[in-house]
C-alpha positions as semicolon CSV with decimal commas, in nm:
position;residue;x (nm);y (nm);z (nm)
1;G;-3,480;-6,849;-0,416
2;D;-3,663;-6,600;-0,197
3;I;-3,842;-6,335;-0,342
4;A;-3,791;-6,008;-0,128
5;A;-4,160;-5,883;-0,018
6;G;-4,008;-5,633;0,244
7;P;-3,879;-5,251;0,245
8;G;-3,571;-5,199;-0,011
9;S;-3,321;-5,150;0,272
10;V;-3,127;-5,434;0,455
11;V;-3,091;-5,169;0,717
12;A;-3,361;-4,961;0,942
13;A;-3,252;-4,639;1,137
14;R;-3,340;-4,355;1,386
15;T;-3,167;-4,095;1,114
16;W;-3,222;-4,082;0,725
17;T;-3,049;-3,804;0,517
18;F;-3,179;-3,733;0,230
19;P;-2,926;-3,497;-0,030
20;A;-3,119;-3,237;-0,223
21;P;-3,295;-3,358;-0,556
22;P;-3,149;-3,239;-0,882
23;A;-3,300;-2,923;-1,024
24;A;-3,572;-3,010;-1,277
25;T;-3,571;-2,845;-1,629
26;D;-3,904;-2,792;-1,672
27;G;-3,890;-2,525;-1,392
28;G;-4,240;-2,670;-1,241
29;A;-4,300;-2,781;-0,877
30;R;-4,195;-3,117;-0,782
31;T;-4,347;-3,329;-0,547
32;A;-4,094;-3,498;-0,302
33;R;-4,289;-3,807;-0,122
34;F;-4,121;-3,986;0,183
35;V;-4,231;-4,330;0,215
36;V;-4,177;-4,469;0,599
37;F;-4,208;-4,793;0,717
38;N;-4,178;-4,927;1,053
39;P;-4,071;-5,230;1,087
40;D;-4,172;-5,274;1,481
41;P;-4,442;-5,495;1,486
42;E;-4,562;-5,377;1,858
43;R;-4,450;-5,010;1,882
44;T;-4,552;-4,688;1,714
45;T;-4,287;-4,473;1,642
46;T;-4,289;-4,117;1,540
47;V;-4,122;-3,906;1,264
48;T;-4,002;-3,586;1,171
49;L;-3,890;-3,437;0,864
50;V;-3,631;-3,130;0,867
51;E;-3,461;-2,957;0,647
52;A;-3,108;-3,042;0,686
53;D;-2,941;-2,712;0,624
54;T;-3,144;-2,473;0,796
55;G;-3,259;-2,698;1,085
56;H;-3,595;-2,622;1,001
57;D;-3,924;-2,854;1,043
58;A;-3,991;-2,952;0,634
59;S;-4,345;-3,163;0,767
60;P;-4,622;-3,100;0,526
61;D;-4,901;-2,821;0,650
62;D;-4,660;-2,776;0,939
63;T;-4,743;-3,101;1,105
64;V;-4,411;-3,178;1,359
65;D;-4,487;-3,496;1,414
66;V;-4,639;-3,809;1,223
67;E;-4,658;-4,150;1,416
68;V;-4,629;-4,449;1,189
69;A;-4,842;-4,783;1,358
70;P;-4,651;-5,070;1,413
71;G;-4,583;-5,306;1,089
72;G;-4,703;-4,973;0,943
73;R;-4,629;-4,740;0,657
74;V;-4,704;-4,388;0,572
75;E;-4,632;-4,142;0,316
76;L;-4,559;-3,791;0,406
77;A;-4,542;-3,524;0,079
78;L;-4,331;-3,198;0,025
79;E;-4,415;-2,953;-0,288
80;R;-4,157;-2,701;-0,346
81;A;-4,109;-2,469;-0,628
82;M;-3,803;-2,594;-0,795
83;A;-3,626;-2,305;-0,691
84;D;-3,607;-2,395;-0,341
85;A;-3,569;-2,787;-0,403
86;A;-3,185;-2,792;-0,368
87;V;-3,249;-2,881;0,059
88;A;-3,150;-3,183;0,168
89;V;-3,349;-3,358;0,396
90;V;-3,342;-3,541;0,718
91;V;-3,578;-3,777;0,839
92;L;-3,569;-3,856;1,268
93;A;-3,750;-4,141;1,407
94;D;-3,825;-4,236;1,752
95;D;-3,708;-4,594;1,662
96;P;-3,540;-4,754;1,341
97;V;-3,747;-4,694;1,032
98;V;-3,720;-4,786;0,673
99;V;-3,727;-4,436;0,441
100;D;-3,747;-4,411;0,109
101;R;-3,786;-4,068;-0,096
102;V;-3,987;-4,074;-0,456
103;D;-3,945;-3,779;-0,675
104;V;-4,287;-3,708;-0,914
105;S;-4,266;-3,491;-1,151
106;P;-4,523;-3,203;-1,203
107;D;-4,701;-3,395;-1,477
108;Q;-4,686;-3,676;-1,270
109;L;-4,591;-3,868;-1,551
110;R;-4,213;-3,921;-1,425
111;L;-4,049;-4,064;-1,065
112;A;-3,735;-4,117;-0,939
113;V;-3,648;-4,295;-0,612
114;A;-3,384;-4,198;-0,402
115;V;-3,173;-4,382;-0,137
116;G;-3,154;-4,192;0,202
117;I;-2,838;-4,230;0,385
118;P;-2,890;-4,423;0,721
119;S;-2,714;-4,291;1,048
120;V;-2,449;-4,576;1,130
121;D;-2,465;-4,516;1,500
122;R;-2,844;-4,532;1,453
123;S;-2,966;-4,793;1,280
124;V;-2,948;-5,171;1,330
125;P;-3,000;-5,429;1,021
126;L;-3,345;-5,596;0,947
127;A;-3,199;-5,946;0,985
128;E;-3,148;-5,871;1,341
129;L;-3,485;-5,762;1,408
130;A;-3,556;-6,078;1,251
131;E;-3,345;-6,253;1,475
132;R;-3,496;-6,092;1,769
133;G;-3,829;-6,134;1,653
134;E;-3,885;-5,770;1,633
135;L;-3,981;-5,727;1,228
136;A;-4,331;-5,654;1,149
137;G;-4,490;-5,937;0,926
138;Q;-4,275;-6,261;0,997
139;P;-4,461;-6,563;1,115
140;A;-4,497;-6,594;1,451
141;G;-4,207;-6,859;1,594
């Protein structure tokens, strides 16, 4: 059998929605890291994080847009007090990307991976990108 070495999703999408993380019992600040992978081997794409309930930009340090290189990946970290943690986040991209959220406890000892919900009308299966030769890291054919 084959061993998967790619992202943890079979779909790349332009819009990903992540539900609000569960409240922590320790009352500390949690860091949410959004890991964004650009499967396109040729084009750079731009991503933006938006708070779903308010529509306000949620990107770190008030950065509105972050570029992801062809075949590259970036991590965007958001830190919030637990009282403010109940906010869903939407990741918007110019081109299809794969996104996961990793929640890190204040003591950095506990991690939880959250699976996002891709927008059906703005997604494409990674297998389809591979068939078209548009998946980064695949052998030239």
